[in-house]
Short mmCIF file of the C-alpha atoms (twelve columns), coordinates in Angstrom:
data_MODEL
# 
_entry.id   MODEL 
# 
loop_
_atom_site.group_PDB 
_atom_site.id 
_atom_site.type_symbol 
_atom_site.label_atom_id 
_atom_site.label_alt_id 
_atom_site.label_comp_id 
_atom_site.label_asym_id 
_atom_site.label_seq_id 
_atom_site.Cartn_x 
_atom_site.Cartn_y 
_atom_site.Cartn_z 
_atom_site.pdbx_PDB_model_num 
ATOM 1   C CA . UNK A 1   28.190 0.124   2.935   1 
ATOM 2   C CA . UNK A 2   30.745 -2.133  4.569   1 
ATOM 3   C CA . UNK A 3   31.561 -5.809  4.144   1 
ATOM 4   C CA . UNK A 4   33.318 -8.158  6.526   1 
ATOM 5   C CA . UNK A 5   35.499 -10.863 5.042   1 
ATOM 6   C CA . UNK A 6   37.031 -13.845 6.802   1 
ATOM 7   C CA . UNK A 7   40.078 -15.709 5.540   1 
ATOM 8   C CA . UNK A 8   41.394 -18.816 7.286   1 
ATOM 9   C CA . UNK A 9   44.206 -20.994 6.003   1 
ATOM 10  C CA . UNK A 10  45.771 -24.326 6.900   1 
ATOM 11  C CA . UNK A 11  49.281 -24.641 8.315   1 
ATOM 12  C CA . UNK A 12  51.594 -27.583 8.892   1 
ATOM 13  C CA . UNK A 13  54.037 -28.407 11.692  1 
ATOM 14  C CA . UNK A 14  56.563 -31.273 11.263  1 
ATOM 15  C CA . UNK A 15  56.580 -33.618 14.271  1 
ATOM 16  C CA . UNK A 16  58.527 -36.598 15.559  1 
ATOM 17  C CA . UNK A 17  56.111 -39.575 15.277  1 
ATOM 18  C CA . UNK A 18  57.651 -41.211 18.359  1 
ATOM 19  C CA . UNK A 19  57.471 -38.260 20.742  1 
ATOM 20  C CA . UNK A 20  54.956 -35.906 19.076  1 
ATOM 21  C CA . UNK A 21  57.514 -33.126 19.589  1 
ATOM 22  C CA . UNK A 22  57.892 -30.381 16.929  1 
ATOM 23  C CA . UNK A 23  60.769 -30.873 14.489  1 
ATOM 24  C CA . UNK A 24  60.654 -27.607 12.620  1 
ATOM 25  C CA . UNK A 25  58.793 -24.341 12.051  1 
ATOM 26  C CA . UNK A 26  55.170 -24.031 11.003  1 
ATOM 27  C CA . UNK A 27  54.537 -23.418 7.309   1 
ATOM 28  C CA . UNK A 28  51.423 -22.488 5.298   1 
ATOM 29  C CA . UNK A 29  49.611 -25.207 3.346   1 
ATOM 30  C CA . UNK A 30  46.956 -23.002 1.767   1 
ATOM 31  C CA . UNK A 31  46.706 -19.320 0.911   1 
ATOM 32  C CA . UNK A 32  44.234 -16.790 -0.407  1 
ATOM 33  C CA . UNK A 33  40.792 -15.626 0.571   1 
ATOM 34  C CA . UNK A 34  37.910 -17.705 1.878   1 
ATOM 35  C CA . UNK A 35  37.810 -20.297 4.590   1 
ATOM 36  C CA . UNK A 36  39.902 -23.487 4.552   1 
ATOM 37  C CA . UNK A 37  38.835 -25.880 7.313   1 
ATOM 38  C CA . UNK A 38  38.317 -29.470 8.581   1 
ATOM 39  C CA . UNK A 39  41.576 -30.889 7.173   1 
ATOM 40  C CA . UNK A 40  42.147 -34.649 7.140   1 
ATOM 41  C CA . UNK A 41  45.197 -36.622 5.969   1 
ATOM 42  C CA . UNK A 42  45.053 -39.743 3.845   1 
ATOM 43  C CA . UNK A 43  46.176 -42.951 5.573   1 
ATOM 44  C CA . UNK A 44  49.564 -42.834 3.833   1 
ATOM 45  C CA . UNK A 45  50.070 -39.169 4.741   1 
ATOM 46  C CA . UNK A 46  50.562 -38.099 1.140   1 
ATOM 47  C CA . UNK A 47  47.329 -36.153 0.614   1 
ATOM 48  C CA . UNK A 48  45.175 -33.705 2.534   1 
ATOM 49  C CA . UNK A 49  41.444 -33.085 2.008   1 
ATOM 50  C CA . UNK A 50  39.610 -30.053 3.368   1 
ATOM 51  C CA . UNK A 51  36.531 -27.805 3.058   1 
ATOM 52  C CA . UNK A 52  36.991 -24.588 1.099   1 
ATOM 53  C CA . UNK A 53  34.400 -21.817 1.141   1 
ATOM 54  C CA . UNK A 54  35.019 -18.854 -1.157  1 
ATOM 55  C CA . UNK A 55  33.129 -15.587 -1.448  1 
ATOM 56  C CA . UNK A 56  30.411 -15.880 -4.076  1 
ATOM 57  C CA . UNK A 57  30.540 -19.680 -4.262  1 
ATOM 58  C CA . UNK A 58  29.346 -22.601 -2.188  1 
ATOM 59  C CA . UNK A 59  31.592 -24.681 0.066   1 
ATOM 60  C CA . UNK A 60  33.423 -27.471 -1.757  1 
ATOM 61  C CA . UNK A 61  35.870 -30.292 -1.104  1 
ATOM 62  C CA . UNK A 62  39.473 -29.774 -2.159  1 
ATOM 63  C CA . UNK A 63  42.523 -32.053 -2.095  1 
ATOM 64  C CA . UNK A 64  46.192 -31.096 -2.009  1 
ATOM 65  C CA . UNK A 65  49.512 -32.840 -1.602  1 
ATOM 66  C CA . UNK A 66  50.637 -33.032 2.017   1 
ATOM 67  C CA . UNK A 67  53.106 -30.181 1.422   1 
ATOM 68  C CA . UNK A 68  50.389 -27.941 -0.035  1 
ATOM 69  C CA . UNK A 69  51.390 -28.494 -3.657  1 
ATOM 70  C CA . UNK A 70  48.915 -29.145 -6.482  1 
ATOM 71  C CA . UNK A 71  45.649 -28.088 -4.783  1 
ATOM 72  C CA . UNK A 72  42.602 -29.155 -6.755  1 
ATOM 73  C CA . UNK A 73  38.855 -28.780 -6.374  1 
ATOM 74  C CA . UNK A 74  36.901 -32.062 -6.284  1 
ATOM 75  C CA . UNK A 75  33.267 -30.993 -5.929  1 
ATOM 76  C CA . UNK A 76  31.413 -28.295 -7.868  1 
ATOM 77  C CA . UNK A 77  27.788 -28.765 -6.839  1 
ATOM 78  C CA . UNK A 78  25.926 -25.620 -5.663  1 
ATOM 79  C CA . UNK A 79  25.164 -27.411 -2.386  1 
ATOM 80  C CA . UNK A 80  27.473 -27.086 0.624   1 
ATOM 81  C CA . UNK A 81  29.991 -29.973 0.710   1 
ATOM 82  C CA . UNK A 82  31.748 -30.594 4.031   1 
ATOM 83  C CA . UNK A 83  33.493 -33.014 6.405   1 
ATOM 84  C CA . UNK A 84  35.764 -34.967 4.038   1 
ATOM 85  C CA . UNK A 85  37.114 -38.442 4.874   1 
ATOM 86  C CA . UNK A 86  39.483 -40.486 2.735   1 
ATOM 87  C CA . UNK A 87  38.157 -43.864 1.667   1 
ATOM 88  C CA . UNK A 88  40.416 -46.957 1.865   1 
ATOM 89  C CA . UNK A 89  43.294 -46.945 -0.579  1 
ATOM 90  C CA . UNK A 90  42.942 -43.147 -1.032  1 
ATOM 91  C CA . UNK A 91  40.912 -43.868 -4.172  1 
ATOM 92  C CA . UNK A 92  38.235 -41.383 -3.177  1 
ATOM 93  C CA . UNK A 93  36.810 -39.039 -0.579  1 
ATOM 94  C CA . UNK A 94  33.530 -39.295 1.325   1 
ATOM 95  C CA . UNK A 95  31.785 -36.093 2.378   1 
ATOM 96  C CA . UNK A 96  28.545 -34.680 3.742   1 
ATOM 97  C CA . UNK A 97  26.241 -32.736 1.415   1 
ATOM 98  C CA . UNK A 98  22.607 -31.723 0.995   1 
ATOM 99  C CA . UNK A 99  21.550 -32.278 -2.603  1 
ATOM 100 C CA . UNK A 100 18.105 -32.747 -4.160  1 
ATOM 101 C CA . UNK A 101 17.570 -35.991 -2.247  1 
ATOM 102 C CA . UNK A 102 18.291 -34.339 1.103   1 
ATOM 103 C CA . UNK A 103 21.269 -34.527 3.446   1 
ATOM 104 C CA . UNK A 104 23.476 -37.530 2.818   1 
ATOM 105 C CA . UNK A 105 26.912 -39.086 2.690   1 
ATOM 106 C CA . UNK A 106 28.491 -38.874 -0.754  1 
ATOM 107 C CA . UNK A 107 31.706 -40.100 -2.336  1 
ATOM 108 C CA . UNK A 108 33.824 -38.864 -5.225  1 
ATOM 109 C CA . UNK A 109 36.979 -40.155 -6.906  1 
ATOM 110 C CA . UNK A 110 40.241 -38.300 -6.482  1 
ATOM 111 C CA . UNK A 111 40.139 -37.461 -10.161 1 
ATOM 112 C CA . UNK A 112 36.830 -35.695 -9.640  1 
ATOM 113 C CA . UNK A 113 34.652 -38.376 -11.227 1 
ATOM 114 C CA . UNK A 114 32.388 -41.199 -10.092 1 
ATOM 115 C CA . UNK A 115 30.421 -39.030 -7.669  1 
ATOM 116 C CA . UNK A 116 27.723 -41.049 -5.902  1 
ATOM 117 C CA . UNK A 117 25.384 -40.990 -2.913  1 
ATOM 118 C CA . UNK A 118 26.297 -43.576 -0.292  1 
ATOM 119 C CA . UNK A 119 23.592 -43.142 2.348   1 
ATOM 120 C CA . UNK A 120 21.021 -40.688 3.720   1 
ATOM 121 C CA . UNK A 121 21.777 -38.799 6.926   1 
ATOM 122 C CA . UNK A 122 19.243 -37.328 9.375   1 
ATOM 123 C CA . UNK A 123 18.405 -33.667 9.044   1 
ATOM 124 C CA . UNK A 124 20.848 -31.515 10.992  1 
ATOM 125 C CA . UNK A 125 23.632 -34.130 11.023  1 
ATOM 126 C CA . UNK A 126 27.153 -32.707 10.955  1 
ATOM 127 C CA . UNK A 127 30.757 -33.700 11.541  1 
ATOM 128 C CA . UNK A 128 30.543 -36.886 9.465   1 
ATOM 129 C CA . UNK A 129 33.739 -38.967 9.598   1 
ATOM 130 C CA . UNK A 130 34.234 -42.370 7.955   1 
ATOM 131 C CA . UNK A 131 36.216 -45.202 9.539   1 
ATOM 132 C CA . UNK A 132 39.627 -46.042 8.046   1 
ATOM 133 C CA . UNK A 133 38.145 -49.249 6.575   1 
ATOM 134 C CA . UNK A 134 35.292 -47.286 4.966   1 
ATOM 135 C CA . UNK A 135 32.541 -49.360 6.575   1 
ATOM 136 C CA . UNK A 136 31.065 -46.963 9.138   1 
ATOM 137 C CA . UNK A 137 30.382 -43.263 9.495   1 
ATOM 138 C CA . UNK A 138 30.115 -41.294 12.737  1 
ATOM 139 C CA . UNK A 139 28.197 -38.033 12.934  1 
ATOM 140 C CA . UNK A 140 26.483 -35.861 15.527  1 
ATOM 141 C CA . UNK A 141 22.917 -34.616 15.516  1 
ATOM 142 C CA . UNK A 142 20.697 -32.606 17.863  1 
ATOM 143 C CA . UNK A 143 17.842 -34.296 19.690  1 
ATOM 144 C CA . UNK A 144 14.435 -32.807 20.421  1 
ATOM 145 C CA . UNK A 145 15.713 -31.558 23.795  1 
ATOM 146 C CA . UNK A 146 18.530 -29.625 22.108  1 
ATOM 147 C CA . UNK A 147 21.323 -31.933 23.248  1 
ATOM 148 C CA . UNK A 148 23.851 -33.033 20.608  1 
ATOM 149 C CA . UNK A 149 25.161 -36.590 20.520  1 
ATOM 150 C CA . UNK A 150 27.180 -39.003 18.432  1 
ATOM 151 C CA . UNK A 151 25.628 -41.610 16.167  1 
ATOM 152 C CA . UNK A 152 27.236 -44.371 14.102  1 
ATOM 153 C CA . UNK A 153 25.909 -46.269 11.094  1 
ATOM 154 C CA . UNK A 154 27.163 -48.230 8.109   1 
ATOM 155 C CA . UNK A 155 28.254 -46.174 5.120   1 
ATOM 156 C CA . UNK A 156 25.462 -47.935 3.235   1 
ATOM 157 C CA . UNK A 157 22.938 -46.455 5.679   1 
ATOM 158 C CA . UNK A 158 22.499 -49.643 7.697   1 
ATOM 159 C CA . UNK A 159 22.100 -50.038 11.465  1 
ATOM 160 C CA . UNK A 160 22.101 -46.430 12.754  1 
ATOM 161 C CA . UNK A 161 22.601 -46.289 16.517  1 
ATOM 162 C CA . UNK A 162 23.086 -43.564 19.075  1 
ATOM 163 C CA . UNK A 163 26.506 -43.799 20.683  1 
ATOM 164 C CA . UNK A 164 26.411 -41.105 23.397  1 
ATOM 165 C CA . UNK A 165 23.616 -39.749 25.594  1 
ATOM 166 C CA . UNK A 166 25.076 -36.490 26.858  1 
ATOM 167 C CA . UNK A 167 22.775 -33.730 28.219  1 
ATOM 168 C CA . UNK A 168 24.758 -31.000 26.396  1 
ATOM 169 C CA . UNK A 169 27.054 -31.964 23.507  1 
ATOM 170 C CA . UNK A 170 29.392 -34.727 22.405  1 
ATOM 171 C CA . UNK A 171 30.387 -34.286 18.758  1 
ATOM 172 C CA . UNK A 172 32.985 -33.504 16.092  1 
ATOM 173 C CA . UNK A 173 34.519 -36.957 16.431  1 
ATOM 174 C CA . UNK A 174 37.472 -38.627 14.720  1 
ATOM 175 C CA . UNK A 175 38.237 -42.350 14.480  1 
ATOM 176 C CA . UNK A 176 41.257 -44.166 15.832  1 
ATOM 177 C CA . UNK A 177 43.279 -45.985 13.130  1 
ATOM 178 C CA . UNK A 178 41.827 -49.373 14.174  1 
ATOM 179 C CA . UNK A 179 38.242 -48.064 14.246  1 
ATOM 180 C CA . UNK A 180 37.749 -49.090 17.884  1 
ATOM 181 C CA . UNK A 181 37.576 -45.611 19.407  1 
ATOM 182 C CA . UNK A 182 36.289 -42.138 18.701  1 
ATOM 183 C CA . UNK A 183 37.838 -38.986 20.101  1 
ATOM 184 C CA . UNK A 184 35.374 -36.123 20.436  1 
ATOM 185 C CA . UNK A 185 34.648 -32.874 22.218  1 
ATOM 186 C CA . UNK A 186 32.242 -32.704 25.155  1 
ATOM 187 C CA . UNK A 187 30.752 -29.340 26.052  1 
ATOM 188 C CA . UNK A 188 30.217 -28.147 29.590  1 
ATOM 189 C CA . UNK A 189 29.060 -24.547 29.650  1 
ATOM 190 C CA . UNK A 190 31.783 -22.434 28.023  1 
ATOM 191 C CA . UNK A 191 34.336 -25.275 28.033  1 
ATOM 192 C CA . UNK A 192 34.890 -28.015 25.462  1 
ATOM 193 C CA . UNK A 193 36.730 -31.022 26.892  1 
ATOM 194 C CA . UNK A 194 38.220 -34.010 25.084  1 
ATOM 195 C CA . UNK A 195 36.656 -37.444 25.537  1 
ATOM 196 C CA . UNK A 196 37.316 -40.894 24.089  1 
ATOM 197 C CA . UNK A 197 34.300 -43.078 23.286  1 
ATOM 198 C CA . UNK A 198 34.331 -46.849 22.584  1 
ATOM 199 C CA . UNK A 199 32.957 -47.430 19.076  1 
ATOM 200 C CA . UNK A 200 30.925 -50.347 20.390  1 
ATOM 201 C CA . UNK A 201 29.224 -48.143 22.964  1 
ATOM 202 C CA . UNK A 202 29.995 -47.203 26.538  1 
ATOM 203 C CA . UNK A 203 30.637 -44.239 28.778  1 
ATOM 204 C CA . UNK A 204 32.871 -41.500 27.306  1 
ATOM 205 C CA . UNK A 205 36.230 -41.244 29.077  1 
ATOM 206 C CA . UNK A 206 37.369 -37.725 29.900  1 
ATOM 207 C CA . UNK A 207 40.916 -36.804 28.905  1 
ATOM 208 C CA . UNK A 208 42.802 -34.209 30.986  1 
ATOM 209 C CA . UNK A 209 42.586 -30.991 28.989  1 
ATOM 210 C CA . UNK A 210 41.764 -28.229 31.480  1 
ATOM 211 C CA . UNK A 211 39.412 -25.345 30.840  1 
ATOM 212 C CA . UNK A 212 38.869 -23.626 27.511  1 
ATOM 213 C CA . UNK A 213 38.116 -24.939 24.031  1 
ATOM 214 C CA . UNK A 214 39.692 -28.221 22.898  1 
ATOM 215 C CA . UNK A 215 38.981 -30.086 19.664  1 
ATOM 216 C CA . UNK A 216 40.193 -33.486 18.470  1 
ATOM 217 C CA . UNK A 217 41.339 -33.518 14.852  1 
ATOM 218 C CA . UNK A 218 43.071 -36.851 14.209  1 
ATOM 219 C CA . UNK A 219 44.921 -39.804 15.718  1 
ATOM 220 C CA . UNK A 220 48.554 -40.617 15.147  1 
ATOM 221 C CA . UNK A 221 49.015 -43.866 13.176  1 
ATOM 222 C CA . UNK A 222 52.194 -44.537 15.177  1 
ATOM 223 C CA . UNK A 223 50.537 -44.787 18.563  1 
ATOM 224 C CA . UNK A 224 47.717 -43.670 20.865  1 
ATOM 225 C CA . UNK A 225 48.211 -39.939 20.378  1 
ATOM 226 C CA . UNK A 226 45.772 -37.205 19.332  1 
ATOM 227 C CA . UNK A 227 46.284 -34.063 17.285  1 
ATOM 228 C CA . UNK A 228 44.171 -31.401 18.985  1 
ATOM 229 C CA . UNK A 229 43.447 -27.694 18.841  1 
# 
């Protein structure tokens, strides 16, 4: 018998906030086995939340200091917990999970307590990200024709509305600091391009990114810049 294991870890690269140019070497933030993914910084840049899937356990939400120190597990439910977003004031983290009540948006305090369900999400929803003010959540979901598009609703479950109407895929979005825009990936065949979508609705604007796979991870708080992969 043979087993295949996958280990992915998070790394950090110091950058000049004015020019987005590197200021030093890359350094590891996490280590060990399992998969560390979907990292997101708190608004003040002091904390980092991420998914962590380990062999023999479910996927959970973890938080660490921005330099990788003091990692701690926040969620322990057997369900898969994913897509963390810091809530205003860094007093808690919102995340996507499928518990006994079905798929939904949940929140938990940074100390690991006060876990609560905020709102239901449609079956198959993924990539949930909460606005910096904590009032709205964006997510993507597949339609009956197989296309995947962005939706937005209140974090209390109010006023869900479809934001994009792409024939293939627009998803995995992240909010601008002022909550007015979403950066996302748009799929065309084997290529994933970057687009920017007005949060109020409107045609996605293609950003020059060439061929290949491109993913938007976060916006710079110092200006209209994107961290991408």
